[in-house]
Every structure is written in structure tokens, then in C-alpha cells.
Biotite code that builds the C-alpha atoms (Angstrom):
import biotite.structure as struc

atoms = struc.array([
    struc.Atom([-31.331, -51.134, 33.154], chain_id="A", res_id=1, res_name="MET", atom_name="CA", element="C"),
    struc.Atom([-28.575, -52.569, 35.346], chain_id="A", res_id=2, res_name="SER", atom_name="CA", element="C"),
    struc.Atom([-27.004, -50.544, 38.007], chain_id="A", res_id=3, res_name="ALA", atom_name="CA", element="C"),
    struc.Atom([-23.249, -49.759, 38.570], chain_id="A", res_id=4, res_name="VAL", atom_name="CA", element="C"),
    struc.Atom([-22.172, -49.360, 42.061], chain_id="A", res_id=5, res_name="VAL", atom_name="CA", element="C"),
    struc.Atom([-19.444, -47.138, 42.990], chain_id="A", res_id=6, res_name="MET", atom_name="CA", element="C"),
    struc.Atom([-17.685, -46.328, 46.200], chain_id="A", res_id=7, res_name="LEU", atom_name="CA", element="C"),
    struc.Atom([-17.600, -42.613, 46.707], chain_id="A", res_id=8, res_name="PHE", atom_name="CA", element="C"),
    struc.Atom([-16.243, -40.707, 49.531], chain_id="A", res_id=9, res_name="PRO", atom_name="CA", element="C"),
    struc.Atom([-18.936, -38.233, 49.868], chain_id="A", res_id=10, res_name="THR", atom_name="CA", element="C"),
    struc.Atom([-20.963, -37.054, 52.826], chain_id="A", res_id=11, res_name="PRO", atom_name="CA", element="C"),
    struc.Atom([-24.518, -38.408, 53.571], chain_id="A", res_id=12, res_name="SER", atom_name="CA", element="C"),
    struc.Atom([-27.452, -37.067, 51.966], chain_id="A", res_id=13, res_name="ALA", atom_name="CA", element="C"),
    struc.Atom([-28.591, -35.861, 55.427], chain_id="A", res_id=14, res_name="SER", atom_name="CA", element="C"),
    struc.Atom([-25.313, -33.623, 55.736], chain_id="A", res_id=15, res_name="THR", atom_name="CA", element="C"),
    struc.Atom([-25.522, -32.113, 52.091], chain_id="A", res_id=16, res_name="LEU", atom_name="CA", element="C"),
    struc.Atom([-26.808, -28.396, 52.386], chain_id="A", res_id=17, res_name="SER", atom_name="CA", element="C"),
    struc.Atom([-26.847, -25.762, 49.733], chain_id="A", res_id=18, res_name="ALA", atom_name="CA", element="C"),
    struc.Atom([-23.170, -24.774, 50.544], chain_id="A", res_id=19, res_name="GLU", atom_name="CA", element="C"),
    struc.Atom([-21.734, -28.447, 50.283], chain_id="A", res_id=20, res_name="THR", atom_name="CA", element="C"),
    struc.Atom([-23.940, -29.386, 47.747], chain_id="A", res_id=21, res_name="ASP", atom_name="CA", element="C"),
    struc.Atom([-21.815, -27.130, 45.018], chain_id="A", res_id=22, res_name="ARG", atom_name="CA", element="C"),
    struc.Atom([-19.508, -29.328, 43.027], chain_id="A", res_id=23, res_name="PRO", atom_name="CA", element="C"),
    struc.Atom([-15.798, -29.315, 43.526], chain_id="A", res_id=24, res_name="SER", atom_name="CA", element="C"),
    struc.Atom([-14.971, -28.148, 40.085], chain_id="A", res_id=25, res_name="CYS", atom_name="CA", element="C"),
    struc.Atom([-16.629, -24.836, 40.627], chain_id="A", res_id=26, res_name="ALA", atom_name="CA", element="C"),
    struc.Atom([-13.379, -23.705, 42.577], chain_id="A", res_id=27, res_name="GLU", atom_name="CA", element="C"),
    struc.Atom([-11.102, -24.761, 39.755], chain_id="A", res_id=28, res_name="HIS", atom_name="CA", element="C"),
    struc.Atom([-10.041, -24.141, 36.187], chain_id="A", res_id=29, res_name="ASP", atom_name="CA", element="C"),
    struc.Atom([-12.730, -25.650, 34.053], chain_id="A", res_id=30, res_name="PRO", atom_name="CA", element="C"),
    struc.Atom([-10.128, -26.467, 31.268], chain_id="A", res_id=31, res_name="ASP", atom_name="CA", element="C"),
    struc.Atom([-8.850, -28.987, 33.753], chain_id="A", res_id=32, res_name="TRP", atom_name="CA", element="C"),
    struc.Atom([-11.852, -31.250, 32.815], chain_id="A", res_id=33, res_name="TRP", atom_name="CA", element="C"),
    struc.Atom([-11.411, -31.080, 29.074], chain_id="A", res_id=34, res_name="PHE", atom_name="CA", element="C"),
    struc.Atom([-7.743, -30.914, 28.789], chain_id="A", res_id=35, res_name="ASP", atom_name="CA", element="C"),
    struc.Atom([-6.524, -34.392, 28.354], chain_id="A", res_id=36, res_name="GLU", atom_name="CA", element="C"),
    struc.Atom([-3.295, -33.307, 30.059], chain_id="A", res_id=37, res_name="ALA", atom_name="CA", element="C"),
    struc.Atom([-4.996, -32.148, 33.178], chain_id="A", res_id=38, res_name="SER", atom_name="CA", element="C"),
    struc.Atom([-7.050, -35.083, 33.653], chain_id="A", res_id=39, res_name="PHE", atom_name="CA", element="C"),
    struc.Atom([-5.238, -36.275, 36.658], chain_id="A", res_id=40, res_name="ASP", atom_name="CA", element="C"),
    struc.Atom([-5.799, -32.905, 38.420], chain_id="A", res_id=41, res_name="ARG", atom_name="CA", element="C"),
    struc.Atom([-9.619, -32.840, 37.478], chain_id="A", res_id=42, res_name="ALA", atom_name="CA", element="C"),
    struc.Atom([-9.939, -36.642, 38.763], chain_id="A", res_id=43, res_name="VAL", atom_name="CA", element="C"),
    struc.Atom([-8.297, -35.844, 41.964], chain_id="A", res_id=44, res_name="GLU", atom_name="CA", element="C"),
    struc.Atom([-10.552, -32.861, 42.460], chain_id="A", res_id=45, res_name="VAL", atom_name="CA", element="C"),
    struc.Atom([-13.686, -35.143, 41.792], chain_id="A", res_id=46, res_name="CYS", atom_name="CA", element="C"),
    struc.Atom([-12.647, -37.714, 44.455], chain_id="A", res_id=47, res_name="ARG", atom_name="CA", element="C"),
    struc.Atom([-14.278, -35.626, 47.158], chain_id="A", res_id=48, res_name="THR", atom_name="CA", element="C"),
    struc.Atom([-16.965, -33.956, 45.405], chain_id="A", res_id=49, res_name="CYS", atom_name="CA", element="C"),
    struc.Atom([-20.403, -33.950, 47.058], chain_id="A", res_id=50, res_name="PRO", atom_name="CA", element="C"),
    struc.Atom([-22.280, -34.404, 43.871], chain_id="A", res_id=51, res_name="VAL", atom_name="CA", element="C"),
    struc.Atom([-19.890, -36.819, 42.051], chain_id="A", res_id=52, res_name="ARG", atom_name="CA", element="C"),
    struc.Atom([-22.382, -39.548, 41.707], chain_id="A", res_id=53, res_name="ALA", atom_name="CA", element="C"),
    struc.Atom([-25.165, -37.088, 40.226], chain_id="A", res_id=54, res_name="ARG", atom_name="CA", element="C"),
    struc.Atom([-22.515, -35.719, 38.052], chain_id="A", res_id=55, res_name="CYS", atom_name="CA", element="C"),
    struc.Atom([-21.521, -38.984, 36.698], chain_id="A", res_id=56, res_name="LEU", atom_name="CA", element="C"),
    struc.Atom([-25.068, -40.008, 36.107], chain_id="A", res_id=57, res_name="ASN", atom_name="CA", element="C"),
    struc.Atom([-26.060, -37.173, 34.363], chain_id="A", res_id=58, res_name="GLU", atom_name="CA", element="C"),
    struc.Atom([-23.121, -37.605, 31.961], chain_id="A", res_id=59, res_name="ALA", atom_name="CA", element="C"),
    struc.Atom([-23.812, -41.073, 31.322], chain_id="A", res_id=60, res_name="LEU", atom_name="CA", element="C"),
    struc.Atom([-27.366, -40.639, 30.649], chain_id="A", res_id=61, res_name="ASN", atom_name="CA", element="C"),
    struc.Atom([-26.615, -37.575, 28.312], chain_id="A", res_id=62, res_name="ALA", atom_name="CA", element="C"),
    struc.Atom([-24.114, -39.916, 26.429], chain_id="A", res_id=63, res_name="GLY", atom_name="CA", element="C"),
    struc.Atom([-21.174, -36.926, 27.284], chain_id="A", res_id=64, res_name="GLU", atom_name="CA", element="C"),
    struc.Atom([-18.119, -38.076, 25.419], chain_id="A", res_id=65, res_name="THR", atom_name="CA", element="C"),
    struc.Atom([-15.583, -35.232, 26.295], chain_id="A", res_id=66, res_name="LEU", atom_name="CA", element="C"),
    struc.Atom([-13.898, -34.330, 29.696], chain_id="A", res_id=67, res_name="GLY", atom_name="CA", element="C"),
    struc.Atom([-14.064, -35.758, 32.994], chain_id="A", res_id=68, res_name="VAL", atom_name="CA", element="C"),
    struc.Atom([-17.314, -36.130, 34.632], chain_id="A", res_id=69, res_name="TRP", atom_name="CA", element="C"),
    struc.Atom([-18.123, -37.810, 38.099], chain_id="A", res_id=70, res_name="GLY", atom_name="CA", element="C"),
    struc.Atom([-14.422, -38.442, 38.220], chain_id="A", res_id=71, res_name="GLY", atom_name="CA", element="C"),
    struc.Atom([-14.013, -40.623, 35.399], chain_id="A", res_id=72, res_name="LEU", atom_name="CA", element="C"),
    struc.Atom([-12.423, -39.973, 32.045], chain_id="A", res_id=73, res_name="THR", atom_name="CA", element="C"),
    struc.Atom([-14.053, -40.516, 28.625], chain_id="A", res_id=74, res_name="PRO", atom_name="CA", element="C"),
    struc.Atom([-12.340, -43.820, 27.934], chain_id="A", res_id=75, res_name="ALA", atom_name="CA", element="C"),
    struc.Atom([-13.560, -44.987, 31.782], chain_id="A", res_id=76, res_name="GLN", atom_name="CA", element="C"),
    struc.Atom([-16.923, -44.092, 30.972], chain_id="A", res_id=77, res_name="ARG", atom_name="CA", element="C"),
    struc.Atom([-16.884, -45.771, 27.645], chain_id="A", res_id=78, res_name="ALA", atom_name="CA", element="C"),
    struc.Atom([-15.821, -48.959, 29.450], chain_id="A", res_id=79, res_name="ALA", atom_name="CA", element="C"),
    struc.Atom([-18.922, -48.669, 31.874], chain_id="A", res_id=80, res_name="LEU", atom_name="CA", element="C"),
    struc.Atom([-21.935, -50.678, 31.042], chain_id="A", res_id=81, res_name="PRO", atom_name="CA", element="C"),
    struc.Atom([-25.274, -48.976, 30.275], chain_id="A", res_id=82, res_name="ALA", atom_name="CA", element="C"),
    struc.Atom([-26.381, -48.533, 33.885], chain_id="A", res_id=83, res_name="ALA", atom_name="CA", element="C"),
    struc.Atom([-27.566, -46.010, 36.549], chain_id="A", res_id=84, res_name="ASP", atom_name="CA", element="C"),
    struc.Atom([-24.928, -45.161, 39.142], chain_id="A", res_id=85, res_name="VAL", atom_name="CA", element="C"),
    struc.Atom([-25.535, -45.756, 42.668], chain_id="A", res_id=86, res_name="LEU", atom_name="CA", element="C"),
    struc.Atom([-23.262, -44.397, 44.979], chain_id="A", res_id=87, res_name="PRO", atom_name="CA", element="C"),
    struc.Atom([-22.233, -46.994, 47.793], chain_id="A", res_id=88, res_name="LEU", atom_name="CA", element="C"),
    struc.Atom([-21.263, -45.439, 51.389], chain_id="A", res_id=89, res_name="ARG", atom_name="CA", element="C"),
    struc.Atom([-18.916, -47.175, 53.526], chain_id="A", res_id=90, res_name="ARG", atom_name="CA", element="C"),
    struc.Atom([-20.749, -47.626, 57.122], chain_id="A", res_id=91, res_name="PRO", atom_name="CA", element="C"),
    struc.Atom([-19.724, -45.693, 59.736], chain_id="A", res_id=92, res_name="THR", atom_name="CA", element="C"),
    struc.Atom([-18.506, -47.763, 62.601], chain_id="A", res_id=93, res_name="HIS", atom_name="CA", element="C"),
    struc.Atom([-18.386, -46.595, 66.208], chain_id="A", res_id=94, res_name="ARG", atom_name="CA", element="C"),
    struc.Atom([-15.717, -48.000, 68.579], chain_id="A", res_id=95, res_name="ARG", atom_name="CA", element="C"),
    struc.Atom([-17.203, -48.452, 72.030], chain_id="A", res_id=96, res_name="ARG", atom_name="CA", element="C"),
])
């Protein structure tokens, strides 16, 4: 199986804790993720979710065809090749 690499602006794995590992969607109306008229709001919430890559990967593996998962709509997920999601993090640069 190939891999899809997506840049997600999430904390590094070392900074995740039980509190930050909670999905961002847990704080919002669950209907946003399944009502097509609300997809834009759902996608915006997903952009900074600390578990976005895991959510998307699980949706892809399960063949989920409804709702926003991992910040992608059903059409966006359908357009992806069959692959695992590997989050690519921007390197942090320190200025001296």
C-alpha cells in the first residue's frame, strides 16, 4: 500500500496528553460533520485537531463514505488513492 502525506498543523506526538489528545469535534455540534451545509465549519474545526491524522486514517480504513473525517469531505476522501495517512510536520526553525 502506498502512503499519502498531508501537512497537518498539530502538536508533536511528544506534546500530546490525555487532555490534548481529545478530538476538537468533541466541543462542537456533531451535526456539523454530517450535514453538508455545515461541512465548511466542520473542516475548519478539524484543521487544528491533534488527532486529525488518526481520524482520517481510521475513516479511510473503514471505508467511511458519510460526513467529514480528518478534515476531509466525502468527495475529498473518495478522490484519495488507497493509502495510509502519514502526517508530515513542518520543521521548527530556531533563529539565533
